[in-house]
C-alpha positions as CSV (number, residue, x, y, z in Angstrom):
1,M,0.0,0.0,0.0
2,E,3.0,2.3,0.5
3,K,3.8,2.3,-3.2
4,L,0.2,2.9,-4.0
5,N,-0.1,5.9,-1.9
6,T,2.5,7.7,-4.0
7,L,0.1,9.8,-6.3
8,Q,1.2,11.5,-9.3
9,P,-0.8,14.3,-11.1
10,G,-1.8,12.0,-14.0
11,R,-4.1,13.4,-16.7
12,A,-7.4,15.3,-16.7
13,W,-9.0,12.8,-19.5
14,P,-10.7,10.4,-19.6
15,L,-13.3,11.0,-16.7
16,G,-13.4,8.2,-14.2
17,A,-11.0,5.4,-13.4
18,H,-8.8,3.8,-16.0
19,S,-6.1,1.3,-16.0
20,D,-3.1,1.4,-18.4
21,G,-1.4,-1.8,-17.3
22,A,1.1,0.1,-15.0
23,G,-1.2,2.0,-12.9
24,V,-4.6,3.7,-12.8
25,N,-5.5,7.3,-13.8
26,F,-8.5,9.0,-11.9
27,A,-10.3,12.0,-13.0
28,V,-13.4,13.8,-11.6
29,F,-15.1,17.1,-12.1
30,S,-15.9,19.6,-9.6
31,H,-16.1,23.2,-9.9
32,A,-16.9,23.7,-6.1
33,A,-14.1,21.6,-4.7
34,Q,-11.2,23.2,-3.0
35,R,-9.6,20.0,-2.6
36,V,-10.5,16.3,-3.5
37,E,-9.3,13.2,-1.7
38,L,-8.8,9.7,-3.2
39,C,-9.8,7.2,-0.6
40,L,-8.8,3.8,-1.1
41,F,-10.5,0.6,0.4
42,D,-10.2,-3.0,1.0
43,A,-11.6,-5.3,-1.7
44,E,-15.0,-5.4,0.1
45,G,-15.2,-1.7,0.5
46,R,-15.4,-1.8,4.2
47,Q,-12.3,-0.5,5.7
48,E,-10.8,2.7,4.4
49,L,-7.1,2.2,4.0
50,S,-5.9,5.6,3.0
51,R,-6.9,9.0,1.6
52,T,-4.7,11.4,-0.3
53,P,-5.3,14.5,-2.1
54,M,-5.4,14.5,-5.7
55,P,-2.5,16.6,-6.8
56,G,-3.6,17.5,-10.6
57,H,-6.2,20.3,-11.2
58,T,-7.0,21.3,-14.6
59,H,-10.0,23.2,-15.7
60,D,-12.3,21.9,-12.9
61,I,-11.0,18.4,-13.4
62,W,-9.3,17.0,-10.2
63,H,-7.0,14.2,-11.4
64,A,-4.3,11.6,-10.1
65,Y,-2.2,8.8,-11.3
66,L,-1.5,5.8,-9.1
67,P,1.6,3.9,-10.2
68,G,1.2,0.0,-9.5
69,A,-2.5,0.0,-9.2
70,A,-4.5,-2.6,-11.2
71,P,-8.1,-3.4,-12.0
72,G,-10.0,-4.5,-8.8
73,L,-8.9,-1.6,-6.8
74,V,-11.8,-0.1,-4.7
75,Y,-11.9,3.6,-4.2
76,G,-14.3,6.6,-3.2
77,L,-13.8,10.4,-3.1
78,R,-14.1,13.0,-0.4
79,V,-14.6,16.7,-1.4
80,H,-13.6,19.7,0.6
81,G,-15.4,22.8,-0.2
82,P,-18.1,25.2,0.7
83,W,-21.2,24.1,2.7
84,W,-23.5,26.8,1.8
85,P,-27.0,25.3,1.1
86,D,-28.6,28.6,0.6
87,R,-26.2,29.0,-2.3
88,G,-26.5,25.7,-3.7
89,H,-23.2,24.1,-2.3
90,R,-23.2,20.9,-0.3
91,C,-19.9,19.8,-0.1
92,N,-19.1,17.7,3.2
93,P,-15.7,15.9,3.4
94,N,-17.3,13.5,6.0
95,K,-19.0,11.7,3.3
96,V,-17.4,9.3,0.8
97,L,-18.8,10.0,-2.6
98,L,-19.2,7.4,-5.5
99,D,-17.4,8.4,-8.7
100,P,-20.1,9.3,-11.3
101,Y,-18.1,7.4,-13.9
102,A,-18.0,4.3,-11.9
103,R,-18.0,1.1,-14.1
104,E,-18.8,-1.2,-11.1
105,I,-20.3,-0.3,-7.7
106,V,-19.2,-1.9,-4.4
107,G,-21.8,-2.4,-1.4
108,R,-25.5,-2.4,-1.3
109,Y,-27.0,0.7,-0.3
110,A,-28.8,0.6,3.0
111,W,-30.7,3.8,4.5
112,H,-28.3,4.8,7.4
113,D,-28.1,8.3,8.7
114,E,-24.6,8.6,7.9
115,H,-25.6,9.1,4.3
116,F,-27.2,12.5,4.9
117,G,-24.8,15.5,4.1
118,A,-27.2,17.7,6.4
119,D,-27.8,17.2,10.1
120,L,-31.2,15.4,10.1
121,H,-32.3,17.4,13.1
122,H,-30.9,20.9,12.0
123,P,-31.0,20.7,8.1
124,G,-29.0,23.9,7.6
125,H,-26.0,22.3,9.4
126,M,-23.4,20.1,7.8
127,D,-23.7,16.6,9.4
128,S,-20.3,15.5,11.1
129,A,-20.9,11.5,10.8
130,D,-18.5,9.8,8.5
131,N,-20.2,7.4,6.3
132,A,-17.0,5.4,4.8
133,A,-18.2,2.1,6.2
134,V,-21.4,2.2,4.5
135,A,-21.0,4.5,1.4
136,L,-21.1,2.9,-2.1
137,K,-17.8,2.8,-3.8
138,A,-16.3,2.2,-7.3
139,R,-14.1,-0.7,-8.4
140,V,-11.6,-0.2,-11.1
141,V,-12.4,-2.7,-14.0
142,A,-10.5,-4.4,-16.7
143,D,-13.0,-3.8,-19.6
144,H,-12.4,-6.4,-22.3
145,Y,-14.9,-8.5,-24.0
146,D,-14.5,-10.9,-27.2
147,W,-17.6,-9.6,-29.3
148,Q,-17.1,-12.3,-32.0
149,G,-17.7,-10.0,-34.7
150,D,-21.0,-8.6,-33.3
151,G,-22.1,-5.0,-34.4
152,H,-25.1,-2.8,-34.3
153,L,-27.9,-4.2,-36.7
154,H,-29.4,-0.7,-37.6
155,T,-32.8,-2.3,-38.5
156,P,-34.7,0.1,-40.9
157,L,-37.5,2.3,-38.9
158,A,-39.8,1.0,-41.4
159,D,-39.2,-2.8,-40.4
160,T,-38.9,-1.9,-36.7
161,V,-41.5,-3.4,-34.1
162,L,-40.5,-2.6,-30.4
163,Y,-41.3,-5.2,-27.4
164,E,-41.1,-3.3,-24.1
165,V,-40.0,-5.6,-21.6
166,H,-38.5,-5.9,-18.1
167,V,-35.4,-8.3,-17.8
168,R,-36.5,-9.9,-14.5
169,G,-40.3,-10.1,-15.1
170,Y,-40.0,-11.6,-18.7
171,T,-38.3,-14.8,-17.5
172,R,-38.9,-15.0,-13.9
173,L,-41.4,-17.8,-14.5
174,L,-40.6,-18.9,-18.0
175,E,-40.1,-22.5,-18.4
176,G,-37.4,-23.6,-20.4
177,V,-34.9,-21.2,-18.8
178,P,-32.5,-22.6,-16.4
179,P,-33.6,-21.7,-12.9
180,A,-30.4,-19.8,-12.3
181,W,-30.9,-17.7,-15.4
182,R,-34.6,-16.7,-14.7
183,G,-35.0,-13.0,-14.3
184,T,-31.5,-12.1,-15.5
185,Y,-29.6,-10.9,-18.6
186,A,-28.7,-14.5,-19.2
187,G,-32.3,-15.5,-19.1
188,L,-33.5,-12.9,-21.7
189,A,-30.9,-14.3,-23.9
190,S,-31.9,-18.1,-23.4
191,E,-33.2,-20.2,-26.2
192,A,-36.6,-20.3,-24.8
193,S,-36.8,-16.5,-24.5
194,I,-35.5,-15.9,-28.0
195,A,-37.8,-18.3,-29.6
196,H,-40.6,-16.3,-28.3
197,L,-39.5,-13.3,-29.5
198,R,-38.9,-14.6,-33.0
199,R,-42.2,-16.4,-33.0
200,L,-44.1,-13.1,-32.5
201,G,-41.8,-11.2,-35.2
202,V,-40.7,-8.2,-33.1
203,S,-37.3,-6.7,-34.1
204,A,-36.1,-5.0,-30.9
205,V,-36.6,-5.3,-27.2
206,N,-37.0,-2.2,-25.4
207,L,-35.6,-2.9,-22.0
208,L,-37.0,-1.0,-18.7
209,P,-33.8,0.5,-17.0
210,V,-30.8,-1.6,-16.6
211,H,-28.6,1.1,-15.0
212,Q,-27.6,0.5,-11.4
213,C,-30.6,2.1,-9.3
214,L,-31.6,2.5,-5.7
215,D,-34.8,1.7,-3.5
216,E,-36.6,4.7,-2.1
217,Q,-36.3,4.9,1.6
218,R,-40.3,4.6,1.7
219,L,-40.4,1.5,-0.4
220,V,-37.6,-0.2,1.7
221,E,-39.4,0.7,4.9
222,Q,-42.6,-1.3,3.4
223,G,-40.8,-4.2,2.2
224,L,-41.1,-3.1,-1.4
225,S,-38.4,-2.4,-4.0
226,N,-38.1,-0.1,-7.0
227,Y,-38.7,-2.9,-9.6
228,W,-38.9,-0.6,-12.7
229,G,-35.6,0.9,-11.9
230,Y,-36.4,4.7,-12.6
231,N,-34.0,5.8,-9.8
232,T,-30.5,5.7,-11.3
233,I,-27.3,6.2,-9.3
234,G,-24.8,4.3,-11.9
235,F,-24.9,5.7,-15.3
236,F,-22.0,3.4,-16.5
237,C,-23.2,0.1,-14.6
238,P,-25.7,-2.7,-15.6
239,D,-27.6,-3.4,-12.4
240,P,-26.1,-6.6,-10.8
241,R,-29.5,-7.5,-9.4
242,L,-30.5,-8.4,-12.9
243,A,-27.2,-10.6,-13.6
244,S,-27.2,-14.4,-12.6
245,A,-23.5,-14.4,-11.5
246,T,-23.5,-18.3,-11.8
247,D,-20.3,-18.6,-13.9
248,G,-18.0,-15.8,-12.4
249,R,-18.9,-13.3,-15.3
250,S,-19.4,-9.7,-14.3
251,A,-22.8,-8.3,-14.9
252,R,-21.2,-6.3,-17.5
253,D,-20.2,-9.3,-19.4
254,E,-23.4,-11.0,-18.9
255,F,-25.1,-7.9,-20.4
256,R,-22.9,-8.0,-23.2
257,T,-23.3,-11.7,-24.0
258,M,-27.1,-11.0,-23.8
259,V,-26.9,-8.3,-26.5
260,R,-24.5,-10.5,-28.6
261,R,-27.1,-13.3,-28.7
262,L,-30.1,-11.2,-29.4
263,H,-28.1,-9.6,-32.1
264,A,-27.5,-13.0,-33.6
265,A,-31.2,-13.7,-33.7
266,G,-31.9,-10.4,-35.5
267,I,-33.2,-8.5,-32.3
268,E,-32.0,-5.1,-31.5
269,V,-31.4,-4.0,-27.9
270,I,-33.0,-0.5,-26.9
271,L,-32.4,0.8,-23.4
272,D,-34.9,2.9,-21.3
273,V,-32.6,5.5,-19.8
274,V,-33.1,8.0,-17.1
275,Y,-30.9,11.1,-17.4
276,N,-33.5,13.5,-16.1
277,H,-32.7,12.9,-12.2
278,T,-30.6,10.9,-9.9
279,A,-31.3,8.7,-6.8
280,E,-30.0,11.4,-4.5
281,G,-33.7,13.0,-4.4
282,N,-34.5,16.5,-3.1
283,E,-32.8,18.6,-0.4
284,H,-33.7,16.1,2.3
285,G,-32.1,13.1,0.3
286,P,-28.8,11.3,1.0
287,T,-25.4,12.7,-0.4
288,L,-24.0,9.8,-2.5
289,S,-22.1,11.3,-5.3
290,F,-23.3,14.4,-7.4
291,R,-24.6,16.3,-4.6
292,G,-21.5,16.3,-2.6
293,L,-19.2,16.6,-5.6
294,D,-20.8,19.8,-7.0
295,N,-24.4,20.3,-6.3
296,A,-24.9,23.6,-7.9
297,S,-23.2,22.2,-11.2
298,Y,-25.2,18.9,-11.4
299,Y,-28.6,19.9,-10.6
300,R,-31.1,22.5,-11.6
301,L,-31.8,24.9,-8.7
302,P,-34.4,27.7,-8.5
303,P,-32.4,30.9,-8.7
304,H,-33.9,32.5,-5.7
305,A,-34.2,29.5,-3.7
306,R,-30.9,27.4,-4.0
307,M,-31.5,25.5,-1.0
308,H,-34.2,23.4,-3.1
309,Y,-34.3,22.0,-6.5
310,E,-36.2,22.4,-9.7
311,N,-38.4,19.2,-9.6
312,V,-39.3,19.2,-13.3
313,S,-38.9,15.4,-13.4
314,G,-41.2,14.9,-10.3
315,C,-38.6,12.7,-8.4
316,G,-37.0,15.3,-6.4
317,N,-34.2,16.8,-8.5
318,A,-33.4,17.3,-12.2
319,L,-30.0,17.0,-13.8
320,D,-28.7,20.4,-15.4
321,L,-27.8,19.7,-18.8
322,R,-27.0,23.3,-19.4
323,H,-23.7,22.7,-17.8
324,P,-21.0,21.5,-20.3
325,R,-19.7,18.9,-17.9
326,V,-23.2,17.5,-17.0
327,L,-24.0,17.2,-20.6
328,Q,-20.5,15.4,-21.0
329,L,-21.6,12.8,-18.4
330,V,-24.7,12.0,-20.3
331,M,-23.1,11.9,-23.7
332,D,-20.1,9.8,-22.3
333,S,-22.6,7.2,-20.7
334,L,-24.5,7.1,-24.1
335,R,-21.3,6.4,-26.0
336,Y,-20.2,3.8,-23.4
337,W,-23.6,1.8,-23.7
338,A,-23.5,2.3,-27.5
339,G,-19.8,1.7,-28.2
340,D,-18.8,-0.8,-25.4
341,M,-22.0,-2.5,-24.8
342,H,-23.2,-2.5,-28.4
343,V,-26.8,-1.2,-27.7
344,D,-28.7,-0.1,-30.7
345,G,-30.7,2.7,-29.2
346,F,-32.3,4.5,-26.2
347,R,-35.7,5.5,-25.1
348,F,-35.3,8.8,-22.9
349,D,-37.4,9.0,-19.8
350,L,-39.0,12.6,-19.4
351,A,-37.0,13.7,-22.2
352,P,-38.0,17.3,-22.2
353,V,-35.8,17.7,-19.0
354,L,-32.8,17.0,-21.2
355,G,-33.8,19.8,-23.7
356,R,-34.8,22.5,-21.2
357,G,-32.7,25.8,-21.4
358,D,-33.4,28.9,-19.4
359,H,-36.7,29.3,-20.8
360,G,-38.2,26.0,-21.2
361,F,-37.8,23.1,-23.6
362,D,-35.8,24.0,-26.7
363,A,-35.5,21.5,-29.5
364,R,-32.2,23.2,-30.5
365,A,-30.7,22.7,-27.0
366,A,-27.0,21.5,-26.6
367,F,-27.9,18.0,-25.9
368,F,-30.0,17.4,-29.2
369,S,-27.1,19.3,-30.9
370,A,-24.4,17.0,-29.3
371,I,-26.3,13.7,-30.4
372,A,-27.0,15.0,-33.9
373,Q,-23.2,15.3,-34.6
374,D,-22.2,12.3,-32.8
375,P,-20.9,9.8,-35.6
376,L,-22.1,6.9,-33.3
377,L,-25.1,8.0,-31.5
378,S,-26.9,9.9,-34.4
379,R,-27.1,6.5,-36.4
380,L,-29.1,4.7,-33.5
381,K,-32.7,4.8,-32.4
382,L,-33.4,7.8,-30.5
383,I,-36.9,7.7,-28.7
384,A,-38.5,10.4,-26.5
385,E,-41.0,10.2,-23.8
386,P,-42.1,13.5,-24.9
387,W,-43.4,15.1,-21.5
388,D,-42.2,16.1,-18.1
389,V,-44.0,17.5,-15.1
390,G,-42.5,20.9,-15.5
391,H,-44.4,23.9,-17.0
392,S,-44.8,23.4,-20.8
393,G,-43.6,19.9,-20.2
394,Y,-45.8,18.1,-23.0
395,Q,-43.9,18.4,-26.2
396,L,-45.2,15.6,-28.4
397,G,-44.0,16.2,-31.9
398,A,-41.7,18.9,-31.0
399,F,-38.4,16.8,-30.9
400,P,-35.8,17.3,-33.8
401,P,-35.8,15.1,-37.0
402,G,-34.6,11.7,-36.6
403,W,-36.1,11.3,-33.2
404,L,-39.1,9.0,-32.5
405,E,-41.7,10.0,-29.8
406,W,-44.0,8.0,-27.7
407,N,-47.5,8.9,-28.9
408,D,-50.1,9.0,-26.0
409,R,-52.6,10.6,-28.4
410,F,-52.8,7.3,-30.3
411,R,-52.9,5.4,-27.0
412,D,-55.8,7.4,-25.8
413,T,-57.9,7.8,-29.1
414,M,-57.6,4.0,-29.7
415,R,-58.5,3.1,-26.1
416,A,-61.4,5.5,-26.4
417,F,-62.6,4.4,-29.8
418,W,-62.5,0.6,-29.3
419,V,-63.3,0.5,-25.6
420,H,-66.1,3.3,-25.1
421,R,-66.6,4.6,-28.4
422,A,-65.7,7.8,-27.1
423,S,-63.4,9.2,-29.8
424,T,-64.6,10.1,-33.5
425,R,-63.9,8.4,-36.9
426,G,-61.9,11.6,-37.7
427,D,-59.6,11.1,-34.6
428,F,-59.1,7.3,-35.3
429,A,-58.1,8.1,-38.9
430,L,-55.7,10.5,-37.9
431,R,-53.8,8.3,-35.5
432,L,-54.2,5.3,-37.7
433,C,-52.1,7.2,-40.4
434,G,-49.2,8.3,-38.3
435,S,-50.7,11.2,-36.4
436,S,-50.2,13.3,-39.6
437,D,-51.6,16.3,-37.9
438,I,-48.7,16.2,-35.4
439,F,-45.7,15.3,-37.2
440,Q,-46.3,16.0,-40.8
441,P,-46.4,19.8,-40.6
442,R,-43.2,19.6,-38.6
443,G,-41.3,17.8,-41.4
444,R,-41.2,14.5,-39.6
445,M,-42.1,11.1,-40.9
446,P,-44.7,8.5,-39.7
447,S,-42.0,6.5,-38.2
448,A,-41.8,9.2,-35.7
449,S,-45.0,8.1,-34.1
450,V,-44.2,5.2,-31.6
451,N,-47.6,3.9,-31.6
452,Y,-48.8,1.8,-28.5
453,C,-52.1,1.2,-26.6
454,V,-50.2,-0.3,-23.4
455,S,-47.0,0.2,-21.8
456,H,-45.4,-0.7,-18.6
457,D,-46.9,2.5,-17.0
458,G,-50.6,1.8,-16.8
459,F,-53.1,-1.0,-17.1
460,T,-52.0,-4.3,-19.1
461,L,-54.1,-5.1,-22.3
462,A,-55.9,-7.8,-20.5
463,D,-56.7,-5.4,-17.6
464,L,-57.7,-2.6,-19.9
465,V,-60.6,-4.6,-20.7
466,S,-61.3,-6.1,-17.1
467,Y,-61.2,-3.2,-14.6
468,E,-63.2,0.1,-14.4
469,H,-60.6,1.4,-11.7
470,K,-57.2,0.9,-10.5
471,H,-56.4,-1.4,-7.9
472,N,-53.1,-0.3,-6.6
473,H,-53.4,-0.7,-2.8
474,A,-50.4,-3.1,-2.6
475,N,-48.1,0.0,-3.5
476,G,-48.7,1.4,-0.1
477,E,-50.1,4.8,-1.0
478,D,-53.7,4.0,-0.3
479,N,-54.4,3.8,-4.1
480,R,-53.8,7.5,-4.8
481,D,-50.9,6.6,-7.1
482,G,-51.4,5.7,-10.9
483,H,-53.4,7.2,-13.4
484,A,-57.2,7.4,-12.9
485,H,-58.3,8.3,-16.4
486,N,-57.6,5.1,-18.2
487,H,-60.2,4.6,-21.0
488,S,-60.8,1.1,-19.4
489,A,-63.9,-0.9,-19.0
490,N,-64.8,-4.0,-17.3
491,F,-67.7,-5.1,-19.5
492,G,-69.9,-6.1,-16.8
493,V,-67.8,-7.6,-13.7
494,E,-64.7,-5.9,-12.2
495,G,-61.8,-8.3,-12.7
496,P,-61.8,-11.8,-13.7
497,S,-65.0,-13.4,-15.0
498,D,-66.4,-16.8,-15.9
499,D,-69.3,-15.2,-17.9
500,A,-68.8,-16.4,-21.5
501,A,-70.4,-13.2,-23.1
502,I,-68.1,-10.9,-21.1
503,S,-65.0,-13.0,-21.9
504,A,-65.9,-13.0,-25.5
505,R,-66.2,-9.2,-25.6
506,R,-63.1,-8.5,-23.9
507,R,-61.2,-11.0,-26.3
508,Q,-62.6,-9.1,-29.2
509,V,-61.7,-5.8,-27.9
510,K,-58.1,-7.0,-27.1
511,R,-57.7,-8.3,-30.4
512,A,-58.9,-5.2,-32.2
513,L,-56.7,-3.0,-30.0
514,L,-53.6,-5.3,-30.9
515,A,-54.3,-5.3,-34.7
516,T,-54.6,-1.5,-34.8
517,T,-51.6,-0.9,-32.8
518,L,-49.7,-3.0,-35.3
519,L,-51.1,-2.1,-38.6
520,A,-51.2,1.7,-38.1
521,Q,-48.6,3.8,-39.7
522,G,-46.0,4.5,-37.5
523,T,-43.4,2.6,-35.2
524,P,-45.4,-0.1,-33.2
525,M,-44.7,-1.0,-29.7
526,L,-46.0,-4.1,-27.7
527,A,-45.8,-4.3,-23.9
528,A,-44.5,-7.8,-23.1
529,G,-47.2,-10.1,-22.0
530,D,-50.1,-8.3,-23.8
531,E,-49.8,-10.9,-26.5
532,F,-50.8,-13.6,-24.3
533,G,-53.1,-11.9,-21.8
534,H,-50.9,-11.0,-18.8
535,S,-52.8,-9.4,-15.9
536,Q,-51.5,-7.4,-13.1
537,R,-54.9,-7.7,-11.1
538,G,-55.8,-4.1,-11.8
539,N,-52.5,-2.5,-10.6
540,N,-52.1,0.3,-13.2
541,N,-48.9,1.3,-11.5
542,P,-46.8,-1.6,-10.2
543,Y,-43.3,0.1,-10.2
544,C,-42.8,-1.4,-6.7
545,Q,-43.9,-5.0,-7.2
546,D,-41.3,-7.3,-7.9
547,N,-43.4,-10.4,-7.6
548,V,-46.3,-12.4,-9.5
549,T,-48.0,-9.1,-10.2
550,T,-45.4,-8.0,-12.7
551,W,-43.8,-11.5,-13.4
552,L,-45.2,-12.9,-16.8
553,D,-47.3,-15.9,-16.1
554,W,-46.4,-18.2,-19.2
555,S,-48.6,-21.0,-17.6
556,R,-51.7,-18.9,-18.3
557,A,-50.7,-17.6,-21.8
558,D,-53.4,-17.4,-24.4
559,D,-51.7,-19.4,-27.4
560,D,-54.2,-18.3,-29.8
561,L,-53.7,-14.7,-29.0
562,I,-49.7,-15.1,-29.3
563,D,-50.7,-16.7,-32.9
564,F,-53.0,-13.9,-33.8
565,T,-50.3,-11.3,-32.9
566,A,-47.6,-12.9,-35.0
567,R,-50.2,-13.1,-37.8
568,V,-50.8,-9.4,-37.8
569,L,-47.0,-8.5,-37.7
570,R,-46.6,-11.0,-40.8
571,L,-49.3,-9.1,-42.5
572,R,-47.7,-5.8,-41.8
573,R,-44.3,-7.0,-43.3
574,A,-46.1,-8.7,-46.3
575,A,-48.2,-5.8,-47.3
576,G,-45.9,-3.0,-46.8
577,L,-48.3,-1.3,-44.3
578,H,-44.9,-0.3,-42.4
579,A,-43.9,2.0,-45.4
580,D,-42.3,5.1,-43.9
581,R,-44.3,7.7,-46.2
582,W,-47.2,9.9,-45.9
583,Y,-50.2,9.2,-48.1
584,D,-51.6,12.5,-49.8
585,G,-55.2,11.2,-50.6
586,V,-54.9,12.9,-54.2
587,Q,-56.6,11.1,-56.9
588,D,-54.5,10.1,-59.9
589,V,-55.6,10.2,-63.7
590,H,-57.9,7.2,-63.1
591,G,-59.7,8.8,-60.2
592,L,-58.0,6.9,-57.6
593,A,-56.3,8.1,-54.6
594,D,-53.4,6.4,-52.8
595,L,-55.6,6.5,-49.6
596,S,-59.3,6.9,-49.2
597,W,-62.0,6.7,-46.7
598,I,-65.4,5.0,-47.2
599,D,-68.6,4.5,-45.4
600,T,-70.7,1.4,-44.9
601,H,-72.5,1.9,-48.2
602,G,-69.3,1.9,-50.2
603,D,-69.3,5.8,-50.6
604,G,-66.7,8.0,-49.6
605,V,-67.1,9.5,-46.0
606,A,-68.8,12.9,-46.1
607,H,-67.0,15.9,-44.8
608,D,-69.5,16.5,-42.2
609,S,-69.7,13.1,-40.8
610,W,-66.0,12.7,-39.8
611,H,-66.8,13.9,-36.0
612,L,-70.3,12.7,-35.6
613,P,-70.3,11.0,-32.1
614,D,-72.3,7.9,-33.0
615,R,-70.6,6.8,-36.2
616,H,-67.9,4.1,-35.5
617,V,-67.8,2.3,-38.7
618,L,-65.2,3.1,-41.3
619,G,-63.4,1.6,-44.2
620,C,-59.5,2.7,-45.1
621,L,-58.7,1.9,-48.8
622,I,-55.1,1.8,-49.6
623,A,-55.0,1.7,-53.4
624,R,-51.2,1.6,-53.7
625,P,-49.5,-0.3,-50.8
626,P,-45.7,-0.3,-51.1
627,K,-45.2,-3.9,-51.2
628,S,-48.6,-5.1,-52.5
629,K,-49.5,-5.2,-56.2
630,A,-53.2,-4.9,-55.4
631,P,-55.1,-2.5,-53.1
632,L,-55.7,-3.3,-49.3
633,L,-58.9,-2.5,-47.4
634,L,-59.2,-2.2,-43.8
635,L,-62.7,-2.3,-42.3
636,I,-63.3,-1.1,-38.6
637,N,-66.3,-1.6,-36.5
638,S,-66.1,-0.7,-32.8
639,H,-69.8,-0.8,-32.2
640,G,-70.9,-3.6,-29.5
641,Y,-73.0,-5.3,-32.4
642,G,-72.2,-6.4,-36.0
643,T,-73.1,-4.4,-39.1
644,D,-72.8,-4.8,-42.8
645,F,-70.3,-2.9,-44.9
646,T,-70.7,-2.7,-48.8
647,L,-67.5,-3.4,-50.4
648,P,-66.0,-1.5,-53.4
649,G,-66.0,-2.9,-56.8
650,G,-63.9,-5.7,-57.6
651,L,-62.9,-9.2,-55.9
652,W,-61.6,-9.2,-52.2
653,Q,-60.0,-11.7,-50.0
654,V,-60.0,-11.7,-46.3
655,L,-56.4,-11.6,-45.3
656,L,-56.9,-10.8,-41.5
657,A,-60.1,-10.8,-39.1
658,S,-59.5,-9.8,-35.5
659,A,-62.7,-11.2,-34.6
660,A,-62.3,-14.5,-32.9
661,A,-65.1,-15.9,-34.7
662,P,-65.3,-13.9,-38.2
663,A,-68.5,-14.1,-39.7
664,A,-66.9,-14.5,-43.4
665,A,-63.6,-15.5,-44.7
666,G,-62.4,-16.4,-48.2
667,W,-63.2,-14.2,-51.3
668,H,-66.1,-11.7,-51.7
669,E,-67.5,-9.9,-54.5
670,G,-67.4,-6.1,-54.5
671,R,-70.7,-4.1,-54.5
672,R,-72.0,-6.6,-51.9
673,A,-72.2,-6.6,-48.1
674,L,-69.7,-8.0,-46.0
675,H,-70.7,-8.5,-42.2
676,L,-68.4,-7.1,-39.7
677,P,-68.7,-8.5,-36.2
678,A,-68.7,-6.4,-33.0
679,H,-65.4,-4.9,-31.8
680,S,-63.5,-5.9,-35.1
681,L,-61.1,-5.1,-37.6
682,T,-60.9,-6.8,-41.0
683,V,-58.0,-6.5,-43.6
684,L,-58.9,-7.6,-47.4
685,G,-56.7,-7.7,-50.4
686,A,-58.0,-7.0,-54.1
687,A,-57.7,-9.7,-56.7
688,G,-57.3,-7.2,-59.3
689,H,-56.9,-3.5,-59.9
690,E,-60.4,-2.5,-60.7
691,V,-61.4,-0.6,-57.4
692,H,-64.0,2.2,-57.7
693,I,-64.8,4.6,-55.1
694,D,-68.1,6.7,-55.3
695,A,-68.0,10.4,-54.6
696,P,-68.0,12.2,-52.2
697,H,-64.3,11.5,-51.6
698,A,-62.5,12.7,-48.4
699,S,-59.0,11.9,-46.7
700,A,-57.9,12.4,-43.3
């Protein structure tokens, strides 16, 4: 240890701890610090062996080089500087801090009083208790992995189908996965797991957060955990709780093997990332890393109340990407996951936070500019959750070209149309055609709209048609949490039902919602388990339920629904319904438009009937599908009863019927009525090119 205590100035780049084979270089940012100490610990991180000031200081980067040090070394940081909470400064040298660039975190966080930088009884005073024995530390790693030729897949957006999934919940109960692998990265990469993904025909898994996170104090005290993972503390660390650790591999290497195996199956890996806030919470939270290093630089603080935090994330604090070093942290983290971990894209939680300047959201903010010019990141899939809880936080459609956005307008319209018939045909048509009213005027393409009816946040598809109300009591918040306005229905009985009529109606609506989501223009997203009827027993906010509430119950899987979902996706690909171009509805020299809307009598939809509240039957005629030589016809009936629809001229073949027991299949002559069952979507293909639409003509 004497040799290791001889610190040299080292280099200011790269940030974090990096081994060169002869020693380790350390570099950390802090503008507020007056001195930064490097603290070395035993292998378990329990005993502090030494603390030495870092001798290098260049442009707010504190740096040091430790000759003879090697991967495996455990370290932390202590920062000497101002303790002026009313001015935004919270430096406390009694607290060992985690390196923001840690590649591996040592220790399991527990809620000890020693973690709090302020005196719990006198919040304005600095706490003098030392937390070295219980603090999270970083371990220097040797980051080498044999990728065996693997690389990014770069699946075209037009061919992209997202499958949102939690690493743990997906395989925790999946037979065919080795028991030790269930609920882990290895489990997601298992043959049984990949076989289901390939059966469905999805092109990408969108993983709920895998960055190492912490469980909030309230949850721990109630015996719960932050299952979803939206509470990050390690932006470079795959969460070890999702690793099997059965063969001595690190969580990093198990994650990489998962990516490599999924890539070999033609499936991209997209991460849900949380760069809008950290696990340190508000001014009453613990001092773990960023707060003690440089609180005023890392976080957005109210200009006239800098003891507090701007809480535009709703989670207590918000990272301030206006600061170049905070922006650098986020960009370095993204490059690490894209470059070193081969991730194919990112879904950014509460993305407007990342683009907030001094006066609100700005699509030309430094974050978006940095990504746009980055040769690696700019080529990946970038998906925004386009809202936060701050002022003017709803920004659907406002993100830069090249970005995709979760489209909650699609979700709410389609739910209302199919479940309650509370949205009009005009609203339905706009959402079906890529939400052209939102994206087309801004020069965006249909693929920018991520179409979904269900995500991790809210009811599952099965619960959407089984519960009128949320049932979140298990979350410990007296059922106050979670959305109350869900556009859901129970169709007669709250929860499970043995009534055949109720079950049949629920089945019809589920299949119609699935078909609509997967056939609409845009980029479709499925929530894992919706394709086979997964239920969370009416809990629409199970963020803290790491149990059978959220684990997919494969033993109850509806095999027919899985087959139906796969069949819809095959039709999407074969017919070219995924083409990334806008329809214009303009008639050609033969009087035929590329897309037309027709009514039950085979006539064009009259302009004054688009928004009539009692009309919920509609036909969409695609005269020139990109991959089909003949026209396609989508017929929609969201009424609770069947109805007849007069087909356009020609000969039509039923290609898909969402109704579990369709009234008609095979070929049908034009100018004759086809019966549409209740709550159904039917797709037909024309045998020839003679398709005639009677006036009046209208397009959405």
